[in-house]
C-alpha positions, 0 to 999 in steps of 0.5 A, a space after each residue: 247414483 245421481 239424478 241426471 236431471 239435477 245438477 250436483 249439489 242438489 239445487 235445481 235451476 229455475 226457469 228464470 235462471 235458465 232464461 238468463 243463461 240462454 240470453 247471456 249466450 245470445 249476447 256473445 254473438 256479434 250484433 246480439 238482439 239485432 241479429 236475432 230480430 233480423 233472423 226472425 224477420 227473415 223467417 216470417 217473410 219466408 213463411 208468408 211467401 211460402 203460405 201465399 204461394 201454396 194455394 190457387 183459385 180456378 174460376 168456373 170457366 177455367 181448367 188449371 194445369 199444375 206443373 212440378 219442375 216443368 212436368 205436368 202432374 195433374 189438372 184441377 177444376 174450378 175451386 180452391 186448390 193447394 200446391 207446393 210453394 213457389 219454385 216447386 209447382 207452377 199453375 197455368 190457367 187455361 180458359 176451357 169452358 168459355 162460350 163464344 156466341 155469334 148471332 146471324 140474322 137476329 135484329 137487335 131492335 135498333 136497326 132502321 128499316 128502309 
């Protein structure tokens, strides 16, 4: 019975032999290494966009509403939070703890007396 990991004849291919064989297969594609480079750049750009849009920060005076495909899924308080990437979940930041102050009858020290 022959071993399935070894080719007939008893010699095992080295890593260099396997690498050369795979590179020859890629050279058969039209464009060769250029096509592989372009595909690699596209994959990197997609990964950066996915990772960049997977987190959001909520300020202390805000509350975030996380929507998935338009449906409200949860709210998030202040801090760093994570979500599904762009196109799946969207975050809306609402100012909820903003303090508006109006003072009546208080002198600011610059008022001239008559």
